[in-house]
N, C-alpha and C positions, 0 to 999 in steps of 0.2 A: 926498513931497507930492503929485507926480504921480500917481502910482498911484493913489494915494486917490481923487483927484478924478476920474480915469478911471472906478474904481469904481463910486463913487457915482452918475455919468453912467448908467454901464451898467445899475444898479440901478433909477434913475427909469426907463430907457428900458421895462426888463422890465415895470415897475408899470404904466407907461401902456401897452403891448401887452397885458397880463393884463385893465387895465380896457376896452381895445378889444374883447379878446373876448369877456367877459363881456356886455358891452353889445349885440353883435352877436347874441350868444347868445337874449338878452332880446327885441330884434326879430325872432327868427327864431320865438320861440315865440308873441312879440304875431301875426306876421302869419299862422302856423298857427291861431291863436284865429280870426283874420280871415275867414281861408279856411273855417273849419267854420261859421262864422255865416252867411256868403254860401251856403254848401250847402245849409243848414237853411232859409234866405230861400228859397232857389230850389226845395226841394222840397216847402215849405210852398205857396208860390205854384202850383205842379204841381198839388198836391192839391185847391186852392181851384178852378182852372180846371176840374180833372176833375170835381169834386161841380157846381160850376156848368152844365158842359155836361152832363150826365149828367141834372140836373134839368132843363135846357133840353128836352132830348130826351124826356124824362118827359111832360114838359108837351105838347111838340107830338104824341106816341104818344096821349094823354088826349086832346086835340082833335081828331086824326083819327078815334080810334074814335068818336067822339060823333058 
């Protein structure tokens, strides 16, 4: 009986370890998705700033030409 209880305990432990591994893998996927979202947001912000500055420079050059 003692051997069976030890086997059952090790099976439970391995099952919980597998759950931990799968949850950590899910966390890694979520954090990778968050990193992609942050990178996309930064790129969009940079593009918006660049277009804003280029339009502002264009306005100033038009004003200077006038």
